[in-house]
DRENBA-537242 format. One record per residue: residue number from 1; residue in three letters; z negated, y negated, x of N, C-alpha, C, O in turn. Coordinates in nm, 2 decimals. Last residue first. Layout:
N
ATOM   nr  rest    n_zz    n_yy    n_xx   ca_zz   ca_yy   ca_xx    c_zz    c_yy    c_xx    o_zz    o_yy    o_xx
ATOM  NUM   ala       Z       Y       X       Z       Y       X       Z       Y       X       Z       Y       X
...
END
This chain:
163
ATOM   nr  rest    n_zz    n_yy    n_xx   ca_zz   ca_yy   ca_xx    c_zz    c_yy    c_xx    o_zz    o_yy    o_xx
ATOM  163   gly    8.53  -13.45   -0.24    8.59  -13.55   -0.32    8.57  -13.69   -0.29    8.62  -13.78   -0.35
ATOM  162   arg    8.47  -13.12   -0.28    8.49  -13.23   -0.19    8.56  -13.34   -0.27    8.64  -13.31   -0.36
ATOM  161   lys    8.21  -12.92   -0.39    8.33  -12.99   -0.43    8.35  -13.10   -0.33    8.26  -13.18   -0.30
ATOM  160   arg    8.11  -12.62   -0.24    8.09  -12.77   -0.26    8.22  -12.83   -0.30    8.33  -12.79   -0.25
ATOM  159   lys    8.03  -12.31   -0.36    8.12  -12.39   -0.30    8.10  -12.54   -0.33    8.07  -12.57   -0.45
ATOM  158   lys    7.73  -12.12   -0.30    7.81  -12.21   -0.39    7.91  -12.29   -0.31    7.87  -12.35   -0.20
ATOM  157   ala    7.72  -11.80   -0.17    7.70  -11.94   -0.14    7.79  -12.02   -0.24    7.91  -11.98   -0.26
ATOM  156   arg    7.59  -11.53   -0.34    7.71  -11.60   -0.29    7.67  -11.74   -0.27    7.60  -11.80   -0.35
ATOM  155   lys    7.35  -11.28   -0.26    7.39  -11.40   -0.33    7.50  -11.47   -0.26    7.51  -11.47   -0.14
ATOM  154   ala    7.41  -10.93   -0.29    7.39  -11.04   -0.20    7.43  -11.17   -0.28    7.53  -11.17   -0.36
ATOM  153   pro    7.24  -10.73   -0.54    7.36  -10.78   -0.47    7.33  -10.91   -0.39    7.25  -10.99   -0.43
ATOM  152   lys    6.97  -10.52   -0.47    7.02  -10.64   -0.53    7.14  -10.68   -0.46    7.16  -10.67   -0.34
ATOM  151   ala    6.88  -10.30   -0.32    6.96  -10.27   -0.44    7.02  -10.40   -0.50    7.12  -10.39   -0.57
ATOM  150   thr    6.72  -10.39   -0.12    6.85  -10.35   -0.08    6.94  -10.32   -0.20    7.06  -10.32   -0.19
ATOM  149   lys    6.49  -10.46   -0.27    6.56  -10.56   -0.19    6.70  -10.52   -0.16    6.80  -10.60   -0.16
ATOM  148   lys    6.41  -10.22   -0.38    6.45  -10.32   -0.47    6.53  -10.43   -0.39    6.63  -10.48   -0.44
ATOM  147   leu    6.34  -10.08   -0.14    6.45  -10.03   -0.23    6.50  -10.14   -0.32    6.62  -10.15   -0.34
ATOM  146   lys    6.12  -10.23   -0.06    6.25  -10.23    0.02    6.37  -10.18   -0.06    6.48  -10.23   -0.04
ATOM  145   ser    5.94  -10.17   -0.26    5.98  -10.30   -0.24    6.11  -10.31   -0.16    6.19  -10.40   -0.18
ATOM  144   ala    5.90   -9.89   -0.24    5.98   -9.94   -0.36    6.02  -10.08   -0.33    6.13  -10.12   -0.38
ATOM  143   pro    5.96   -9.76    0.09    5.87   -9.82   -0.01    5.96   -9.88   -0.12    6.07   -9.93   -0.09
ATOM  142   ala    6.16   -9.47    0.14    6.13   -9.61    0.17    6.04   -9.67    0.06    6.06   -9.63   -0.06
ATOM  141   arg    6.02   -9.14    0.17    6.10   -9.24    0.11    6.06   -9.38    0.15    5.95   -9.41    0.19
ATOM  140   lys    6.02   -8.90    0.43    5.95   -9.00    0.36    6.05   -9.10    0.30    6.15   -9.14    0.36
ATOM  139   met    6.21   -8.60    0.38    6.18   -8.72    0.46    6.10   -8.82    0.37    6.12   -8.82    0.25
ATOM  138   gly    6.04   -8.31    0.24    6.15   -8.41    0.26    6.11   -8.52    0.35    6.00   -8.53    0.39
ATOM  137   pro    5.97   -7.97    0.25    5.92   -8.11    0.27    6.04   -8.20    0.31    6.12   -8.17    0.40
ATOM  136   met    6.09   -7.78   -0.01    6.12   -7.81    0.13    6.06   -7.95    0.15    6.09   -8.04    0.07
ATOM  135   lys    5.85   -7.64   -0.23    5.96   -7.73   -0.20    5.97   -7.75   -0.05    5.88   -7.73    0.02
ATOM  134   gly    5.71   -7.42   -0.47    5.74   -7.46   -0.34    5.86   -7.55   -0.33    5.95   -7.55   -0.41
ATOM  133   ile    5.79   -7.23   -0.74    5.68   -7.27   -0.66    5.72   -7.30   -0.52    5.78   -7.21   -0.45
ATOM  132   arg    6.02   -7.14   -0.85    5.95   -7.24   -0.93    5.83   -7.30   -0.85    5.78   -7.41   -0.88
ATOM  131   pro    6.14   -6.93   -0.72    6.18   -7.07   -0.69    6.11   -7.18   -0.76    6.13   -7.29   -0.73
ATOM  130   asp    5.95   -6.68   -0.57    5.98   -6.74   -0.70    6.02   -6.89   -0.67    5.94   -6.96   -0.61
ATOM  129   gly    5.90   -6.50   -0.36    6.00   -6.60   -0.35    6.04   -6.67   -0.48    6.15   -6.72   -0.49
ATOM  128   ala    5.69   -6.33   -0.37    5.82   -6.28   -0.43    5.93   -6.38   -0.42    6.05   -6.35   -0.45
ATOM  127   leu    5.49   -6.49   -0.28    5.53   -6.37   -0.20    5.67   -6.32   -0.24    5.75   -6.27   -0.16
ATOM  126   val    5.46   -6.66   -0.49    5.51   -6.71   -0.37    5.56   -6.60   -0.28    5.67   -6.61   -0.21
ATOM  125   phe    5.37   -6.48   -0.68    5.50   -6.55   -0.71    5.55   -6.60   -0.58    5.67   -6.59   -0.55
ATOM  124   glu    5.13   -6.41   -0.56    5.23   -6.30   -0.59    5.36   -6.37   -0.61    5.47   -6.32   -0.56
ATOM  123   cys    5.00   -6.66   -0.58    5.03   -6.60   -0.45    5.14   -6.49   -0.46    5.23   -6.48   -0.38
ATOM  122   ala    4.96   -6.66   -0.86    5.05   -6.76   -0.79    5.09   -6.72   -0.65    5.20   -6.74   -0.61
ATOM  121   arg    4.78   -6.46   -0.88    4.91   -6.44   -0.94    5.01   -6.54   -0.88    5.12   -6.51   -0.86
ATOM  120   leu    4.56   -6.58   -0.75    4.62   -6.46   -0.69    4.76   -6.43   -0.75    4.85   -6.39   -0.68
ATOM  119   ala    4.51   -6.78   -0.94    4.54   -6.81   -0.80    4.61   -6.70   -0.73    4.71   -6.72   -0.66
ATOM  118   ala    4.44   -6.63   -1.16    4.56   -6.71   -1.17    4.60   -6.75   -1.02    4.72   -6.75   -1.00
ATOM  117   glu    4.20   -6.50   -1.07    4.32   -6.42   -1.11    4.45   -6.50   -1.11    4.55   -6.46   -1.07
ATOM  116   glu    4.04   -6.73   -1.02    4.08   -6.64   -0.91    4.20   -6.55   -0.95    4.29   -6.53   -0.86
ATOM  115   phe    4.04   -6.85   -1.29    4.08   -6.92   -1.17    4.13   -6.82   -1.06    4.24   -6.83   -1.02
ATOM  114   asp    3.98   -6.81   -1.56    4.06   -6.71   -1.49    4.11   -6.76   -1.35    4.22   -6.72   -1.31
ATOM  113   pro    3.82   -7.02   -1.65    3.76   -6.88   -1.64    3.85   -6.78   -1.57    3.79   -6.68   -1.52
ATOM  112   ala    3.84   -7.31   -1.45    3.90   -7.23   -1.55    3.84   -7.09   -1.54    3.81   -7.04   -1.43
ATOM  111   asn    3.75   -7.47   -1.24    3.65   -7.44   -1.35    3.71   -7.36   -1.46    3.64   -7.34   -1.56
ATOM  110   leu    3.97   -7.49   -1.07    3.86   -7.41   -1.03    3.76   -7.37   -1.14    3.70   -7.27   -1.14
ATOM  109   pro    4.29   -7.50   -1.22    4.16   -7.56   -1.20    4.05   -7.45   -1.16    4.05   -7.35   -1.22
ATOM  108   leu    4.58   -7.53   -1.08    4.50   -7.41   -1.14    4.36   -7.45   -1.12    4.31   -7.43   -1.01
ATOM  107   val    4.78   -7.81   -1.12    4.66   -7.75   -1.07    4.62   -7.63   -1.15    4.63   -7.63   -1.27
ATOM  106   gln    5.09   -7.94   -1.00    5.01   -7.89   -1.11    4.89   -7.82   -1.05    4.90   -7.77   -0.94
ATOM  105   trp    5.31   -8.20   -0.91    5.20   -8.11   -0.87    5.12   -8.07   -0.99    5.10   -8.15   -1.08
ATOM  104   gly    5.46   -8.37   -1.06    5.52   -8.25   -1.01    5.42   -8.15   -0.97    5.44   -8.03   -0.98
ATOM  103   thr    5.27   -8.48   -1.35    5.31   -8.49   -1.21    5.39   -8.37   -1.17    5.38   -8.27   -1.24
ATOM  102   val    5.19   -8.68   -1.63    5.26   -8.55   -1.58    5.30   -8.57   -1.44    5.37   -8.67   -1.41
ATOM  101   lys    5.04   -8.91   -1.62    5.01   -8.81   -1.72    5.07   -8.68   -1.68    5.00   -8.57   -1.69
ATOM  100   lys    4.90   -9.01   -1.30    5.01   -9.00   -1.40    4.97   -8.90   -1.50    4.89   -8.81   -1.48
ATOM   99   gly    4.69   -8.99   -1.12    4.71   -9.11   -1.20    4.82   -9.11   -1.30    4.83   -9.20   -1.38
ATOM   98   leu    4.59   -8.80   -0.95    4.72   -8.86   -0.91    4.76   -8.98   -1.00    4.85   -9.05   -0.97
ATOM   97   leu    4.37   -8.70   -1.08    4.34   -8.80   -0.98    4.47   -8.86   -0.92    4.47   -8.97   -0.85
ATOM   96   his    4.47   -8.50   -1.25    4.42   -8.62   -1.30    4.41   -8.73   -1.20    4.45   -8.85   -1.22
ATOM   95   ile    4.74   -8.30   -1.24    4.63   -8.34   -1.16    4.59   -8.48   -1.20    4.67   -8.57   -1.19
ATOM   94   ser    4.84   -8.10   -1.52    4.86   -8.20   -1.42    4.73   -8.24   -1.36    4.62   -8.22   -1.41
ATOM   93   arg    4.75   -7.74   -1.54    4.77   -7.88   -1.60    4.80   -7.97   -1.48    4.80   -7.94   -1.37
ATOM   92   met    4.69   -7.40   -1.64    4.76   -7.50   -1.55    4.77   -7.63   -1.62    4.80   -7.64   -1.74
ATOM   91   asn    4.61   -7.21   -1.82    4.51   -7.32   -1.78    4.57   -7.42   -1.68    4.50   -7.51   -1.65
ATOM   90   pro    4.82   -7.03   -1.84    4.79   -7.11   -1.95    4.69   -7.22   -1.92    4.69   -7.32   -1.99
ATOM   89   phe    5.06   -6.93   -1.65    4.93   -6.99   -1.62    4.88   -7.08   -1.73    4.90   -7.20   -1.72
ATOM   88   asp    5.29   -6.84   -1.77    5.22   -6.75   -1.68    5.08   -6.80   -1.64    4.99   -6.72   -1.61
ATOM   87   arg    5.35   -7.06   -1.93    5.34   -6.93   -1.99    5.27   -6.83   -1.90    5.20   -6.74   -1.95
ATOM   86   arg    5.36   -7.26   -1.73    5.25   -7.26   -1.82    5.24   -7.13   -1.90    5.13   -7.09   -1.94
ATOM   85   leu    5.61   -7.20   -1.62    5.48   -7.17   -1.54    5.36   -7.17   -1.63    5.27   -7.09   -1.61
ATOM   84   ser    5.78   -7.30   -1.82    5.78   -7.16   -1.78    5.65   -7.12   -1.71    5.60   -7.01   -1.73
ATOM   83   glu    5.70   -7.58   -1.81    5.69   -7.50   -1.93    5.69   -7.35   -1.90    5.60   -7.27   -1.95
ATOM   82   his    5.75   -7.66   -1.54    5.62   -7.67   -1.60    5.61   -7.57   -1.72    5.51   -7.50   -1.73
ATOM   81   his    6.00   -7.69   -1.43    5.94   -7.55   -1.42    5.80   -7.55   -1.50    5.75   -7.44   -1.51
ATOM   80   glu    6.08   -7.95   -1.43    6.16   -7.86   -1.51    6.10   -7.72   -1.51    6.14   -7.63   -1.60
ATOM   79   his    5.90   -8.08   -1.25    5.88   -8.09   -1.39    5.96   -7.99   -1.47    5.90   -7.94   -1.57
ATOM   78   ala    5.82   -7.85   -0.98    5.90   -7.96   -1.03    5.88   -7.96   -1.19    5.84   -7.86   -1.25
ATOM   77   thr    5.55   -7.78   -0.74    5.66   -7.74   -0.84    5.74   -7.87   -0.88    5.72   -7.97   -0.82
ATOM   76   cys    5.29   -7.66   -0.59    5.40   -7.75   -0.56    5.52   -7.70   -0.65    5.57   -7.60   -0.62
ATOM   75   leu    4.97   -7.63   -0.74    5.10   -7.57   -0.72    5.21   -7.68   -0.69    5.22   -7.78   -0.77
ATOM   74   trp    4.65   -7.62   -0.61    4.76   -7.71   -0.66    4.89   -7.64   -0.63    4.91   -7.59   -0.52
ATOM   73   val    4.36   -7.47   -0.70    4.48   -7.45   -0.62    4.59   -7.53   -0.69    4.62   -7.52   -0.81
ATOM   72   gly    4.07   -7.68   -0.70    4.13   -7.55   -0.73    4.25   -7.53   -0.64    4.25   -7.58   -0.53
ATOM   71   asn    3.96   -7.98   -0.86    3.95   -7.88   -0.75    4.02   -7.75   -0.80    4.03   -7.72   -0.92
ATOM   70   asp    3.96   -8.17   -1.05    4.09   -8.14   -0.99    4.08   -8.04   -0.87    4.18   -8.02   -0.80
ATOM   69   asp    3.70   -8.20   -1.12    3.79   -8.14   -1.22    3.93   -8.11   -1.17    4.00   -8.03   -1.22
ATOM   68   ala    3.59   -8.35   -0.91    3.57   -8.21   -0.91    3.66   -8.13   -1.01    3.69   -8.02   -1.00
ATOM   67   his    3.61   -8.61   -0.80    3.71   -8.56   -0.89    3.71   -8.41   -0.89    3.81   -8.34   -0.88
ATOM   66   asp    3.43   -8.52   -0.51    3.48   -8.63   -0.59    3.60   -8.57   -0.68    3.67   -8.48   -0.63
ATOM   65   pro    3.38   -8.28   -0.36    3.28   -8.33   -0.46    3.34   -8.44   -0.56    3.30   -8.45   -0.67
ATOM   64   lys    3.64   -8.04   -0.33    3.58   -8.16   -0.29    3.48   -8.21   -0.40    3.50   -8.18   -0.52
ATOM   63   asp    3.87   -7.84   -0.27    3.73   -7.82   -0.32    3.65   -7.93   -0.26    3.59   -7.92   -0.16
ATOM   62   arg    4.20   -7.72   -0.28    4.11   -7.84   -0.29    3.97   -7.79   -0.34    3.97   -7.72   -0.44
ATOM   61   leu    4.50   -7.64   -0.13    4.37   -7.59   -0.17    4.27   -7.71   -0.17    4.26   -7.78   -0.07
ATOM   60   ile    4.83   -7.64   -0.24    4.73   -7.72   -0.18    4.60   -7.66   -0.23    4.58   -7.64   -0.34
ATOM   59   leu    5.14   -7.47   -0.18    5.02   -7.49   -0.24    4.93   -7.59   -0.17    4.96   -7.62   -0.05
ATOM   58   val    5.39   -7.49   -0.04    5.38   -7.41   -0.17    5.25   -7.44   -0.24    5.26   -7.45   -0.37
ATOM   57   ile    5.65   -7.61    0.15    5.51   -7.64    0.11    5.49   -7.57   -0.03    5.57   -7.59   -0.12
ATOM   56   arg    5.84   -7.40    0.36    5.82   -7.47    0.23    5.67   -7.50    0.21    5.59   -7.42    0.25
ATOM   55   glu    5.88   -7.23    0.57    5.93   -7.37    0.58    5.91   -7.45    0.45    5.96   -7.57    0.44
ATOM   54   ala    5.73   -7.00    0.49    5.88   -7.00    0.50    5.94   -7.14    0.50    6.03   -7.16    0.42
ATOM   53   ala    5.47   -7.19    0.37    5.52   -7.06    0.39    5.67   -7.06    0.40    5.73   -7.13    0.31
ATOM   52   tyr    5.18   -7.39    0.38    5.32   -7.38    0.40    5.36   -7.23    0.42    5.28   -7.16    0.49
ATOM   51   val    4.93   -7.57    0.22    4.97   -7.44    0.26    5.12   -7.43    0.26    5.19   -7.46    0.16
ATOM   50   ala    4.70   -7.83    0.28    4.83   -7.79    0.23    4.87   -7.66    0.29    4.84   -7.63    0.41
ATOM   49   leu    4.39   -7.92    0.19    4.46   -7.83    0.28    4.59   -7.78    0.22    4.59   -7.70    0.13
ATOM   48   cys    4.29   -8.27    0.15    4.28   -8.13    0.11    4.35   -8.04    0.22    4.37   -8.09    0.33
ATOM   47   gly    4.35   -8.53    0.19    4.21   -8.49    0.21    4.19   -8.34    0.17    4.07   -8.30    0.16
ATOM   46   phe    4.63   -8.52    0.16    4.55   -8.58    0.05    4.40   -8.55    0.06    4.33   -8.54   -0.04
ATOM   45   met    4.63   -8.26    0.39    4.71   -8.35    0.30    4.62   -8.39    0.19    4.56   -8.31    0.12
ATOM   44   pro    4.64   -8.07    0.69    4.56   -8.16    0.60    4.66   -8.25    0.52    4.76   -8.30    0.57
ATOM   43   arg    4.81   -7.76    0.69    4.80   -7.90    0.74    4.71   -7.98    0.64    4.71   -7.95    0.52
ATOM   42   thr    4.87   -7.42    0.77    4.81   -7.52    0.69    4.81   -7.66    0.76    4.82   -7.66    0.89
ATOM   41   trp    5.09   -7.13    0.73    5.02   -7.23    0.81    4.97   -7.34    0.72    5.02   -7.36    0.61
ATOM   40   pro    5.14   -6.78    0.67    5.13   -6.92    0.62    5.06   -7.01    0.73    4.98   -6.96    0.81
ATOM   39   ser    5.27   -6.52    0.69    5.22   -6.60    0.81    5.22   -6.75    0.77    5.28   -6.83    0.83
ATOM   38   leu    5.32   -6.36    0.49    5.42   -6.46    0.51    5.39   -6.55    0.63    5.46   -6.64    0.66
ATOM   37   ser    5.10   -6.20    0.47    5.22   -6.13    0.52    5.33   -6.23    0.54    5.43   -6.20    0.61
ATOM   36   ala    4.90   -6.37    0.37    4.90   -6.34    0.51    5.03   -6.28    0.56    5.07   -6.30    0.67
ATOM   35   leu    4.83   -6.45    0.11    4.97   -6.48    0.16    4.99   -6.44    0.31    5.09   -6.48    0.37
ATOM   34   ala    4.57   -6.37    0.08    4.67   -6.30   -0.01    4.82   -6.33    0.04    4.91   -6.25    0.02
ATOM   33   glu    4.45   -6.53    0.26    4.45   -6.39    0.29    4.55   -6.32    0.21    4.62   -6.23    0.25
ATOM   32   leu    4.48   -6.78    0.13    4.55   -6.75    0.26    4.55   -6.61    0.29    4.65   -6.56    0.35
ATOM   31   val    4.31   -6.72   -0.09    4.45   -6.75   -0.11    4.53   -6.73    0.02    4.64   -6.67    0.02
ATOM   30   phe    4.06   -6.70    0.01    4.12   -6.57   -0.04    4.27   -6.60   -0.06    4.35   -6.50   -0.06
ATOM   29   glu    3.97   -6.95    0.06    4.03   -6.88    0.17    4.10   -6.75    0.13    4.19   -6.71    0.19
ATOM   28   his    3.89   -7.19   -0.09    3.96   -7.08   -0.15    4.04   -7.00   -0.05    4.16   -6.97   -0.06
ATOM   27   pro    3.89   -7.41    0.19    3.86   -7.39    0.05    3.94   -7.27    0.00    4.06   -7.26    0.03
ATOM   26   val    3.76   -7.36    0.50    3.88   -7.35    0.43    3.85   -7.33    0.28    3.78   -7.23    0.25
ATOM   25   pro    3.51   -7.59    0.63    3.55   -7.45    0.58    3.68   -7.46    0.50    3.70   -7.56    0.43
ATOM   24   lys    3.62   -7.82    0.89    3.56   -7.79    0.76    3.59   -7.65    0.72    3.70   -7.60    0.76
ATOM   23   arg    3.56   -7.77    1.24    3.65   -7.78    1.12    3.57   -7.75    1.00    3.47   -7.68    0.99
ATOM   22   lys    3.39   -7.98    1.47    3.40   -7.86    1.39    3.48   -7.88    1.27    3.48   -7.98    1.20
ATOM   21   thr    3.36   -8.18    1.66    3.49   -8.16    1.60    3.50   -8.03    1.52    3.61   -7.97    1.52
ATOM   20   ala    3.11   -8.19    1.77    3.14   -8.29    1.67    3.28   -8.27    1.60    3.30   -8.33    1.50
ATOM   19   ala    3.13   -7.99    1.96    3.03   -7.98    1.86    3.07   -8.07    1.74    3.04   -8.04    1.62
ATOM   18   phe    3.31   -8.10    2.14    3.35   -7.99    2.06    3.26   -7.96    1.95    3.30   -7.91    1.84
ATOM   17   phe    3.15   -8.32    2.24    3.28   -8.34    2.18    3.32   -8.23    2.09    3.35   -8.25    1.97
ATOM   16   thr    2.93   -8.18    2.35    2.91   -8.27    2.24    3.04   -8.30    2.17    3.04   -8.30    2.05
ATOM   15   asp    3.06   -8.04    2.56    2.99   -7.96    2.45    2.97   -8.05    2.33    2.99   -8.01    2.21
ATOM   14   glu    3.15   -8.26    2.71    3.25   -8.16    2.65    3.18   -8.09    2.54    3.24   -8.07    2.43
ATOM   13   leu    2.90   -8.36    2.79    2.99   -8.44    2.71    3.10   -8.35    2.64    3.13   -8.38    2.52
ATOM   12   thr    2.81   -8.14    2.94    2.74   -8.18    2.82    2.82   -8.27    2.73    2.82   -8.26    2.61
ATOM   11   ser    3.01   -8.13    3.13    3.00   -8.01    3.04    2.91   -8.05    2.92    2.94   -8.00    2.81
ATOM   10   phe    2.96   -8.37    3.26    3.09   -8.35    3.20    3.07   -8.23    3.10    3.12   -8.25    2.98
ATOM    9   ala    2.71   -8.33    3.37    2.73   -8.44    3.27    2.86   -8.42    3.19    2.86   -8.44    3.07
ATOM    8   ser    2.76   -8.13    3.54    2.67   -8.10    3.43    2.68   -8.21    3.32    2.68   -8.18    3.20
ATOM    7   lys    2.93   -8.26    3.72    2.98   -8.15    3.65    2.89   -8.12    3.53    2.94   -8.09    3.42
ATOM    6   arg    2.76   -8.46    3.82    2.88   -8.50    3.75    2.93   -8.38    3.66    2.97   -8.40    3.55
ATOM    5   arg    2.57   -8.33    3.97    2.53   -8.40    3.84    2.65   -8.43    3.76    2.64   -8.42    3.63
ATOM    4   ser    2.62   -8.01    4.11    2.67   -8.15    4.10    2.63   -8.21    3.96    2.64   -8.14    3.86
ATOM    3   lys    2.35   -7.82    4.23    2.46   -7.84    4.13    2.50   -7.98    4.13    2.41   -8.07    4.15
ATOM    2   pro    2.30   -7.74    4.58    2.26   -7.80    4.45    2.38   -7.82    4.36    2.49   -7.84    4.41
ATOM    1   met    2.29   -7.42    4.73    2.37   -7.54    4.72    2.33   -7.61    4.58    2.34   -7.54    4.48
END
């Protein structure tokens, strides 16, 4: 019995589709291995790979050619924890490409001499449930322009004088 042309064309198209959707390699995969007991999951974020554990976003893994000085492991934290975290991670700093002097996100830079050691220490903190690393993902905020519009008091109509 001869093979159907349609079936072979479909399988070729299917093979082409799956060949084109190959995933990028996971940057700093050893971080996911260190967090394996928490069953972490990942999602793309900022063109990088966000790492979630126990319903919290904890880290972002970045290794891209642009802004290479911001490659490494990004810690999801808050301003009030920066000082104490800096004692544990002396090479930690704000992320330059985010454009602010100080951001909530901090990076353990790939080019630091203690990068792997620091990244594994951060994983230990996440495993221990350290409250300084990780946040519950919140709802998206309204754009600033909408906030300004709703914050202004409503204008009152001027009364006309009758006369």
